[in-house]
MARVO-277373 format. One record per residue: x, z, y of N, C-alpha, C in turn; residue number from 1; residue in one letter. Coordinates in steps of 0.2 Angstrom, whole numbers. Layout:
<pamis>
<<X Z Y> <X Z Y> <X Z Y> NUM "A">
...
</pamis>
This chain:
<pamis>
<<-79 -111 88> <-78 -108 81> <-71 -111 79> 1 "M">
<<-68 -116 80> <-61 -118 78> <-56 -114 82> 2 "D">
<<-57 -113 88> <-52 -109 92> <-53 -103 90> 3 "M">
<<-57 -99 87> <-58 -92 85> <-53 -92 78> 4 "E">
<<-55 -96 74> <-51 -96 67> <-43 -98 69> 5 "R">
<<-42 -102 73> <-35 -103 75> <-31 -97 78> 6 "L">
<<-34 -92 83> <-32 -86 85> <-32 -82 79> 7 "Q">
<<-37 -81 74> <-36 -76 69> <-30 -78 65> 8 "D">
<<-29 -85 63> <-22 -87 60> <-17 -85 62> 9 "E">
<<-16 -86 69> <-10 -84 74> <-8 -75 72> 10 "L">
<<-13 -72 73> <-12 -66 73> <-11 -63 65> 11 "R">
<<-13 -67 60> <-11 -65 55> <-4 -67 53> 12 "M">
<<0 -73 55> <5 -75 56> <11 -71 58> 13 "F">
<<8 -68 64> <12 -63 67> <14 -56 62> 14 "K">
<<8 -55 60> <8 -48 57> <13 -49 50> 15 "D">
<<14 -55 48> <18 -56 42> <26 -54 43> 16 "R">
<<28 -53 49> <35 -51 50> <35 -43 50> 17 "H">
<<29 -39 50> <30 -32 51> <32 -29 45> 18 "F">
<<31 -31 39> <34 -28 33> <41 -27 33> 19 "P">
<<44 -33 35> <51 -35 35> <55 -28 39> 20 "Q">
<<52 -27 46> <55 -22 50> <55 -15 45> 21 "Q">
<<49 -14 43> <47 -8 38> <53 -7 33> 22 "R">
<<54 -13 30> <59 -14 25> <66 -11 26> 23 "L">
<<67 -14 32> <74 -12 35> <75 -5 35> 24 "R">
<<69 -2 39> <70 5 41> <70 9 34> 25 "S">
<<67 7 28> <67 11 23> <74 10 19> 26 "S">
<<77 4 20> <83 3 17> <88 7 20> 27 "L">
<<88 8 27> <92 14 31> <92 20 27> 28 "T">
<<86 23 27> <85 28 23> <88 29 16> 29 "V">
<<88 24 13> <91 24 6> <99 24 7> 30 "Y">
<<102 20 12> <109 21 12> <112 28 15> 31 "V">
<<108 31 19> <110 38 22> <109 43 15> 32 "L">
<<105 42 12> <103 47 6> <109 46 1> 33 "L">
<<112 39 -1> <117 38 -5> <123 42 -2> 34 "A">
<<124 41 4> <130 43 9> <131 50 8> 35 "L">
<<125 53 9> <124 61 8> <125 63 1> 36 "S">
<<125 60 -3> <126 61 -11> <133 61 -12> 37 "Y">
<<137 56 -9> <143 55 -10> <147 60 -6> 38 "L">
<<146 62 -1> <149 68 3> <149 74 0> 39 "L">
<<143 75 -3> <141 83 -7> <147 82 -13> 40 "I">
<<147 77 -17> <151 76 -22> <159 78 -20> 41 "I">
<<160 74 -15> <167 75 -11> <170 82 -10> 42 "I">
<<164 85 -6> <166 93 -4> <166 97 -10> 43 "L">
<<161 95 -15> <162 99 -22> <169 98 -26> 44 "F">
<<171 93 -25> <177 92 -30> <183 96 -26> 45 "V">
<<183 96 -19> <188 98 -15> <188 106 -16> 46 "V">
<<182 109 -16> <181 115 -16> <184 117 -22> 47 "S">
<<181 114 -29> <183 116 -35> <191 116 -36> 48 "L">
<<194 111 -33> <201 110 -33> <205 117 -30> 49 "S">
<<201 119 -24> <205 125 -21> <203 132 -24> 50 "R">
<<197 131 -28> <197 137 -33> <201 137 -38> 51 "V">
<<203 133 -40> <207 132 -46> <214 134 -45> 52 "S">
<<216 132 -38> <223 133 -36> <224 141 -35> 53 "V">
<<218 144 -31> <218 151 -31> <219 155 -37> 54 "L">
<<214 152 -42> <214 155 -47> <220 156 -52> 55 "S">
<<224 150 -53> <230 151 -55> <235 154 -51> 56 "S">
<<235 155 -45> <239 159 -41> <238 166 -43> 57 "Q">
<<231 168 -44> <230 175 -46> <231 177 -52> 58 "L">
<<231 172 -58> <233 174 -64> <240 175 -65> 59 "S">
<<244 170 -61> <251 171 -60> <253 178 -58> 60 "E">
<<250 180 -52> <251 187 -50> <249 192 -54> 61 "Q">
<<244 193 -57> <241 197 -62> <247 197 -68> 62 "R">
<<249 192 -71> <253 191 -75> <261 195 -74> 63 "S">
<<262 193 -67> <269 196 -65> <268 204 -64> 64 "E">
<<262 206 -61> <261 212 -60> <261 217 -67> 65 "L">
<<259 213 -72> <259 217 -78> <265 218 -81> 66 "K">
<<270 212 -80> <276 212 -82> <281 218 -78> 67 "Q">
<<279 218 -71> <283 223 -68> <281 230 -69> 68 "N">
<<275 231 -72> <272 236 -73> <276 240 -80> 69 "H">
<<277 234 -85> <281 236 -91> <287 238 -89> 70 "S">
<<290 234 -85> <297 236 -82> <299 242 -79> 71 "S">
<<293 244 -75> <294 250 -71> <292 256 -75> 72 "N">
<<289 255 -81> <288 261 -84> <296 265 -86> 73 "E">
<<301 261 -87> <307 264 -89> <311 266 -83> 74 "F">
<<309 265 -76> <310 266 -70> <306 271 -65> 75 "K">
<<305 277 -67> <301 281 -63> <302 281 -56> 76 "P">
<<308 282 -53> <310 282 -47> <308 277 -42> 77 "G">
<<307 271 -45> <306 265 -40> <300 262 -42> 78 "Y">
<<295 265 -46> <288 262 -49> <283 262 -43> 79 "G">
<<283 266 -39> <277 266 -34> <279 260 -29> 80 "N">
<<285 259 -27> <287 255 -23> <287 247 -26> 81 "L">
<<289 247 -32> <289 240 -36> <282 237 -36> 82 "T">
<<277 242 -37> <270 240 -38> <267 237 -32> 83 "W">
<<269 240 -26> <265 239 -20> <264 233 -18> 84 "L">
<<270 227 -18> <270 221 -15> <264 217 -20> 85 "L">
<<266 217 -27> <261 212 -31> <254 215 -30> 86 "P">
<<253 220 -29> <245 223 -29> <242 220 -22> 87 "R">
<<246 220 -16> <243 218 -10> <242 210 -10> 88 "L">
<<247 206 -15> <247 199 -15> <240 198 -19> 89 "S">
<<238 202 -25> <233 200 -28> <227 201 -25> 90 "V">
<<227 207 -21> <220 209 -17> <220 203 -12> 91 "S">
<<225 200 -8> <223 195 -3> <221 189 -7> 92 "V">
<<223 185 -13> <221 181 -16> <214 182 -19> 93 "L">
<<213 188 -20> <205 190 -23> <200 189 -17> 94 "S">
<<202 191 -11> <199 190 -5> <198 183 -3> 95 "S">
<<203 180 -3> <202 172 -1> <199 169 -7> 96 "Q">
<<199 171 -13> <194 167 -19> <187 169 -17> 97 "L">
<<185 175 -14> <178 176 -14> <176 173 -8> 98 "S">
<<180 173 -2> <178 169 3> <177 161 2> 99 "E">
<<181 159 -1> <179 151 -5> <173 151 -8> 100 "L">
<<173 155 -13> <166 155 -17> <160 155 -12> 101 "R">
<<161 160 -8> <155 161 -2> <153 155 1> 102 "S">
<<159 152 4> <159 147 9> <155 140 4> 103 "E">
<<158 140 -2> <156 135 -6> <149 135 -8> 104 "L">
<<147 141 -9> <139 143 -11> <136 141 -4> 105 "K">
<<138 142 2> <134 140 8> <134 134 10> 106 "Q">
<<139 130 9> <140 122 9> <135 119 4> 107 "N">
<<134 122 -2> <130 119 -7> <123 120 -4> 108 "H">
<<121 126 -2> <114 127 0> <112 122 7> 109 "S">
<<117 121 11> <116 117 18> <116 111 16> 110 "S">
<<118 108 10> <118 101 7> <111 100 4> 111 "N">
<<110 105 -1> <103 105 -4> <97 103 2> 112 "E">
<<98 108 8> <93 107 13> <93 100 16> 113 "F">
<<99 98 17> <100 90 21> <97 86 15> 114 "K">
<<98 86 9> <95 81 4> <88 82 5> 115 "L">
<<84 88 5> <78 89 4> <74 86 11> 116 "S">
<<77 85 17> <75 83 23> <76 76 22> 117 "V">
<<80 73 19> <82 66 18> <76 63 14> 118 "L">
<<75 67 7> <71 65 2> <63 65 6> 119 "S">
<<62 69 11> <55 70 14> <54 63 18> 120 "S">
<<61 63 22> <59 57 26> <58 51 22> 121 "Q">
<<62 50 17> <61 43 13> <55 43 9> 122 "L">
<<52 49 8> <44 49 5> <39 46 11> 123 "S">
<<41 49 17> <37 47 22> <36 39 23> 124 "E">
<<44 37 23> <45 30 24> <41 26 18> 125 "Q">
<<42 27 13> <38 24 8> <31 24 8> 126 "R">
<<28 30 10> <21 30 11> <18 26 17> 127 "S">
<<22 26 23> <21 22 28> <21 15 26> 128 "E">
<<27 13 23> <27 5 21> <21 4 17> 129 "L">
<<19 8 12> <14 5 7> <7 5 11> 130 "K">
<<6 9 16> <0 9 21> <1 3 24> 131 "Q">
<<6 1 28> <7 -5 32> <7 -12 27> 132 "N">
<<8 -10 22> <8 -16 16> <1 -18 15> 133 "H">
<<-2 -13 13> <-10 -14 12> <-14 -16 17> 134 "S">
<<-12 -14 25> <-15 -17 29> <-13 -24 32> 135 "S">
<<-7 -26 30> <-6 -33 32> <-8 -37 26> 136 "N">
<<-9 -35 20> <-12 -38 15> <-19 -39 16> 137 "E">
<<-23 -35 19> <-30 -35 20> <-30 -40 26> 138 "F">
<<-26 -41 31> <-26 -46 37> <-25 -52 34> 139 "K">
<<-21 -53 29> <-19 -60 27> <-24 -61 22> 140 "L">
<<-26 -58 18> <-32 -59 13> <-38 -54 11> 141 "F">
<<-41 -53 18> <-47 -47 18> <-52 -47 11> 142 "P">
<<-52 -53 8> <-57 -53 2> <-52 -52 -5> 143 "C">
<<-46 -49 -3> <-42 -49 -9> <-37 -54 -11> 144 "G">
<<-30 -52 -12> <-26 -58 -14> <-27 -62 -20> 145 "P">
<<-31 -59 -25> <-32 -64 -31> <-39 -67 -30> 146 "E">
<<-42 -66 -23> <-49 -71 -22> <-48 -75 -17> 147 "A">
<<-43 -79 -16> <-41 -83 -10> <-46 -89 -9> 148 "R">
<<-51 -90 -14> <-55 -96 -13> <-62 -93 -9> 149 "E">
<<-61 -86 -9> <-67 -83 -5> <-65 -82 4> 150 "W">
<<-69 -84 8> <-69 -83 14> <-72 -77 18> 151 "E">
<<-69 -75 23> <-71 -69 27> <-75 -70 32> 152 "Y">
<<-79 -66 33> <-84 -66 40> <-89 -60 40> 153 "F">
<<-85 -57 47> <-91 -51 48> <-92 -46 43> 154 "S">
<<-87 -45 40> <-87 -39 35> <-89 -41 29> 155 "G">
<<-91 -47 27> <-93 -50 20> <-88 -55 18> 156 "K">
<<-88 -57 11> <-84 -62 8> <-90 -68 7> 157 "C">
<<-88 -74 6> <-92 -80 5> <-88 -84 1> 158 "Y">
<<-92 -86 -4> <-89 -91 -9> <-93 -97 -9> 159 "Y">
<<-90 -103 -7> <-93 -109 -6> <-92 -114 -12> 160 "F">
<<-97 -115 -17> <-96 -118 -23> <-93 -126 -24> 161 "S">
<<-89 -128 -27> <-88 -136 -28> <-90 -138 -34> 162 "L">
<<-96 -136 -36> <-101 -139 -41> <-108 -138 -39> 163 "R">
<<-112 -143 -42> <-118 -142 -41> <-123 -140 -46> 164 "V">
<<-128 -136 -46> <-132 -133 -51> <-139 -132 -47> 165 "T">
<<-143 -129 -52> <-151 -126 -50> <-149 -120 -47> 166 "S">
<<-155 -118 -44> <-156 -111 -41> <-155 -106 -45> 167 "W">
<<-158 -105 -51> <-157 -100 -56> <-150 -99 -59> 168 "Q">
<<-146 -106 -60> <-140 -105 -63> <-135 -103 -57> 169 "T">
<<-137 -105 -51> <-131 -102 -46> <-132 -95 -44> 170 "A">
<<-139 -92 -45> <-141 -85 -44> <-136 -81 -50> 171 "K">
<<-136 -84 -56> <-133 -81 -61> <-125 -80 -61> 172 "A">
<<-122 -87 -59> <-115 -88 -57> <-113 -82 -51> 173 "L">
<<-117 -82 -47> <-114 -78 -40> <-114 -70 -44> 174 "C">
<<-119 -68 -49> <-120 -62 -52> <-113 -60 -56> 175 "E">
<<-111 -67 -59> <-105 -66 -63> <-99 -64 -58> 176 "E">
<<-99 -66 -52> <-93 -65 -48> <-95 -58 -44> 177 "K">
<<-100 -53 -46> <-101 -47 -44> <-103 -49 -37> 178 "H">
<<-108 -54 -35> <-110 -56 -28> <-118 -58 -29> 179 "A">
<<-120 -61 -25> <-127 -63 -24> <-127 -69 -20> 180 "Q">
<<-132 -74 -21> <-133 -78 -16> <-134 -76 -10> 181 "L">
<<-132 -81 -4> <-131 -78 3> <-138 -77 6> 182 "A">
<<-137 -71 10> <-143 -70 14> <-142 -72 21> 183 "I">
<<-145 -76 25> <-144 -77 32> <-148 -73 37> 184 "I">
<<-146 -68 40> <-151 -63 44> <-148 -63 51> 185 "N">
<<-144 -68 54> <-143 -68 60> <-140 -75 63> 186 "S">
<<-140 -77 69> <-138 -82 72> <-130 -84 70> 187 "H">
<<-127 -77 71> <-119 -78 70> <-117 -80 63> 188 "A">
<<-121 -78 58> <-119 -80 50> <-122 -87 50> 189 "K">
<<-128 -88 53> <-131 -96 52> <-125 -101 55> 190 "Q">
<<-123 -99 61> <-117 -103 63> <-110 -104 59> 191 "N">
<<-109 -98 56> <-103 -98 50> <-105 -103 45> 192 "F">
<<-110 -103 42> <-112 -106 35> <-114 -114 38> 193 "I">
<<-117 -114 44> <-118 -122 46> <-111 -126 47> 194 "M">
<<-106 -121 50> <-100 -126 51> <-97 -127 45> 195 "Y">
<<-97 -121 39> <-94 -122 35> <-96 -128 29> 196 "R">
<<-104 -127 30> <-106 -132 23> <-106 -140 26> 197 "T">
<<-107 -140 33> <-106 -148 35> <-111 -153 33> 198 "R">
<<-118 -151 33> <-125 -155 31> <-124 -156 24> 199 "D">
<<-120 -153 20> <-121 -154 12> <-127 -149 10> 200 "K">
<<-129 -149 5> <-135 -145 2> <-132 -139 -2> 201 "R">
<<-133 -133 1> <-130 -127 -3> <-137 -122 -3> 202 "F">
<<-138 -120 -9> <-142 -114 -10> <-142 -109 -7> 203 "W">
<<-147 -105 -4> <-145 -98 -2> <-150 -93 -6> 204 "I">
<<-150 -87 -4> <-154 -83 -8> <-162 -82 -6> 205 "G">
<<-165 -88 -5> <-171 -86 -2> <-177 -90 -7> 206 "L">
<<-182 -88 -9> <-187 -91 -12> <-194 -88 -11> 207 "S">
<<-198 -92 -15> <-206 -88 -15> <-209 -89 -21> 208 "D">
<<-204 -88 -27> <-205 -89 -33> <-211 -84 -35> 209 "Q">
<<-212 -78 -32> <-215 -72 -34> <-222 -74 -32> 210 "N">
<<-222 -75 -26> <-229 -77 -22> <-229 -83 -18> 211 "A">
<<-233 -88 -18> <-232 -93 -15> <-233 -92 -8> 212 "E">
<<-229 -94 -3> <-229 -93 3> <-226 -87 6> 213 "G">
<<-224 -82 2> <-222 -76 4> <-213 -77 3> 214 "E">
<<-210 -79 7> <-203 -81 6> <-199 -74 7> 215 "W">
<<-195 -73 2> <-191 -67 2> <-184 -68 0> 216 "K">
<<-181 -64 3> <-172 -65 1> <-172 -61 -6> 217 "W">
<<-165 -61 -8> <-164 -60 -14> <-164 -52 -15> 218 "I">
<<-163 -49 -11> <-162 -42 -10> <-170 -40 -10> 219 "D">
<<-175 -44 -10> <-181 -40 -9> <-184 -41 -1> 220 "G">
<<-180 -42 4> <-182 -40 10> <-186 -47 13> 221 "S">
<<-191 -47 17> <-195 -52 20> <-193 -56 25> 222 "D">
<<-192 -62 23> <-187 -67 28> <-193 -68 35> 223 "S">
<<-198 -67 34> <-202 -68 41> <-202 -64 45> 224 "T">
<<-200 -57 44> <-199 -52 48> <-193 -52 52> 225 "A">
<<-188 -57 50> <-182 -57 55> <-180 -64 57> 226 "G">
<<-173 -66 56> <-171 -72 57> <-173 -77 53> 227 "F">
<<-175 -83 55> <-176 -89 51> <-174 -95 55> 228 "T">
<<-173 -101 51> <-170 -107 53> <-173 -113 50> 229 "Y">
<<-179 -113 49> <-181 -118 44> <-181 -125 49> 230 "W">
<<-180 -129 45> <-181 -137 47> <-188 -138 50> 231 "K">
<<-190 -142 56> <-196 -143 57> <-201 -146 53> 232 "E">
<<-206 -143 51> <-211 -144 45> <-210 -141 40> 233 "G">
<<-205 -136 38> <-204 -134 33> <-205 -127 34> 234 "E">
<<-206 -122 28> <-206 -125 21> <-213 -129 20> 235 "P">
<<-213 -133 17> <-219 -138 15> <-222 -139 9> 236 "S">
<<-218 -135 4> <-221 -134 -3> <-224 -141 -5> 237 "D">
<<-219 -146 -4> <-221 -154 -7> <-223 -153 -15> 238 "S">
<<-228 -156 -16> <-230 -156 -23> <-232 -150 -27> 239 "N">
<<-233 -144 -23> <-233 -138 -24> <-228 -136 -29> 240 "H">
<<-222 -137 -29> <-217 -134 -33> <-211 -133 -30> 241 "N">
<<-210 -133 -23> <-204 -131 -20> <-204 -124 -17> 242 "E">
<<-200 -121 -22> <-201 -113 -21> <-194 -110 -20> 243 "D">
<<-189 -114 -20> <-182 -111 -18> <-180 -115 -11> 244 "C">
<<-175 -111 -8> <-173 -115 0> <-165 -116 0> 245 "A">
<<-163 -121 3> <-156 -121 3> <-155 -124 11> 246 "H">
<<-149 -124 13> <-147 -126 19> <-144 -134 19> 247 "V">
<<-147 -138 24> <-145 -144 25> <-143 -147 31> 248 "W">
<<-145 -152 33> <-144 -155 39> <-143 -151 45> 249 "T">
<<-138 -150 48> <-137 -146 54> <-138 -138 52> 250 "Y">
<<-138 -136 45> <-138 -130 43> <-145 -128 42> 251 "G">
<<-150 -132 44> <-157 -130 44> <-159 -128 36> 252 "E">
<<-165 -125 36> <-167 -122 29> <-173 -127 29> 253 "W">
<<-172 -128 20> <-177 -134 18> <-178 -130 11> 254 "N">
<<-186 -131 9> <-188 -129 2> <-188 -135 -1> 255 "D">
<<-186 -134 -8> <-186 -138 -14> <-187 -137 -20> 256 "V">
<<-189 -139 -26> <-190 -137 -32> <-183 -134 -34> 257 "H">
<<-184 -129 -39> <-177 -124 -40> <-174 -127 -45> 258 "C">
<<-175 -133 -49> <-171 -136 -53> <-167 -142 -50> 259 "T">
<<-168 -142 -43> <-164 -147 -40> <-156 -145 -39> 260 "Y">
<<-152 -150 -40> <-144 -147 -41> <-142 -148 -35> 261 "E">
<<-140 -142 -32> <-136 -142 -25> <-130 -138 -26> 262 "C">
<<-124 -137 -21> <-119 -132 -20> <-123 -126 -20> 263 "Y">
<<-119 -119 -20> <-122 -114 -18> <-116 -109 -15> 264 "Y">
<<-119 -104 -12> <-116 -99 -8> <-116 -92 -10> 265 "I">
<<-112 -90 -13> <-111 -82 -14> <-109 -78 -9> 266 "C">
<<-112 -71 -9> <-110 -67 -3> <-108 -60 -6> 267 "E">
<<-103 -56 -4> <-102 -50 -7> <-98 -46 -2> 268 "K">
<<-99 -39 -2> <-95 -34 3> <-87 -35 2> 269 "P">
<<-84 -33 8> <-76 -33 8> <-74 -28 1> 270 "V">
<<-70 -31 -3> <-68 -25 -8> <-64 -19 -5> 271 "P">
<<-65 -13 -8> <-62 -8 -5> <-54 -7 -7> 272 "L">
</pamis>
C-alpha cells in the first residue's frame, strides 16, 4: 500500500511541470500576435504615406493643368499641344493611386485573415491550457483544491475526523459536508480504511437501530448480503444496546452503543 501511494505521488509530481510547457506555448502565440499587429500598423502607415504623396502630386498636376488651360485660352494655335503632357501625367498618377489603393485593400484583407488565424490558434491554446490545467488539478487534488483534508480512493473521497463524537452526531456532521458515513463493501476499501485508521475507533455507516440483528448500511442496503469484516464473536449486542458499528483493532468491525464517542469516516463521490 505504501509503494502504491509513493508511485501515485511521483506521477502527480511529474504532472506539475506539464502546465509550464503549455504556458510557454501560449506565450509564443501572444508574441506572434503582437508582432503581427505591429507589422500591420507599419504597412498601413507606409501605404498611407505613399497615398498622401501621390495625392499631393495629383493635386499639383491638376492645379498646373488648370493654369495652363487658362493661359492657353489666349493661345488657340498651341492649346491642344500644351494640354497633352499634363493630361498624360494626371492619368498616370491617377492610375498609380488606384493601384496603390487596391494593393492597400488587398494587404488589409490578407492581414485580417492572418489575424483571424492567429486569434483562432490563440483560442485553441487557451482552451487546451484550461483543459490541461483542470486535468492536472484533478491529479493533484482529485477531491478538489479546496478540500485537501479529503483523501481519494477508488472513485470516492474520504474524510477521517480529528474529533470524537457519537454515531448520530457523526452522521449529521457528514451530511453537513454533503457526504455520509462510510460504507465498506469490498476488501480493497477495507484495506484502505484499515491502513488509514491504524487500530483507532472510527464510526462507519452501519447499524441495526431499526430492527435488532438486521445490520444495514446507511444507504439502506443489507450488510449480510455482501462483504463483512466483523471481529470474531461480533456483533454481540452486549447489554442489549449495541446498535452501531465501528472499525477497531486491525480494522475489524465491532458493535457498541451509539452514544459511545469515536472518530468517524465520511464518504462522498468525487466532485465533477
